[in-house]
Each structure stands twice: as C-alpha cells, then as structure tokens.
N, C-alpha and C positions, 0 to 999 in steps of 0.2 A: 505495500499500501503508499506512496507517496502521502504523503503530508497537505492541509489542506493550504494556499494559502492566505496570507491576512484578512483579503479581502471575501472569500466564501466561509474564511469561519461566521466574517462580524455578518455575513449575508442570511450563515446559517443556523448565526444564534438568534442569531431576525425574527426567522420564518419559526424558531423552536419558541419562541415567547408567540405567536397564535399567530402573527402575520401574513398578508396576504404580499405577494410579490405585489401588487397594485402600492399598497403601503410603502413594502420596506421600498420601489422607487419612486416614490416622492419620499424619500428621506432621506434618499443614496444622491435625490438626482439623476437617476436616471430612469429610462425603458423604463416597461414592465417585463418585455420579447430579452432586456441584458439581464434579470432578476435570472429568469426563465433558465437562462444557458451558467449562467450562474454554479449556481445549485442543482443541472444538469453535469457540470463537470464534476461536481463536491458529489453527489450522486455519485458516479463512476470510482473518483480517487476513491472512497470508500466501501469502492463495492454497496452497494443501496439500493431502495428497486424503490423506494420513498421518501418520501420530507422528514418520516418517524421515526423506518427504518434506517436512515441517515443522523438524524439525532443520537438513537441510544446507541451510533456504535464510533458518536461521534465522543460521542462520556467515555462513553466504553474502550477510551485508546487515548483519549485525555486532550482527542480537540478542542471541543468543548470543554470548564470544567461547568460542575450542578449550580455552584453562587451565577452561573451566567442568564440561569435557566427562571424566573418569575410568577411568581405559582399568581393566577389573580384573586383580588380580593371576597369573591364568593366561592372559590373553591377554598379559600384558606379559611372562614367560617365558618363555613363546614362540614371541614376534617373536624376541626378544632372538635 
C-alpha cells in the first residue's frame, strides 16, 4: 500500500465526518468532480471499495487518527 498524500488525507478526513463531495469542494475551492477523483485515488491506494471501507482502513493503518473523526452532538447525546 502506498501512503496517502496530504490532500488525500484531508479530503478523506472531511468525508469521514459526513461531508458530501459538494460540501468538501466548496470548502476547498475545487470542483465536486475533483473531490471524487481525489477520493477514488485514495480508495485505490488503500485497497478500499467505498468511503466507509476507506475510512476504516485509513484508521487501521494510521493514515487517519481517531481524533479526526467528530461525533455529531445528536449521536453523542444518544450514546450517553
């Protein structure tokens, strides 16, 4: 497995937090198509088939840290 680039990690972390490609694109000032391409290459590098699997693998191999995943307030209240 090849390591992710800084941009791939950034986009995957934003995706892991429930953001759509359109939201990520707006924040980064790129097109939604560019976000999709970045994620596709990241999935390939991680050997993942989709967003959820890519996040799980990235967490397992240290490409993302658990501290980068934010639990929405509603879910935090339900879990307590």
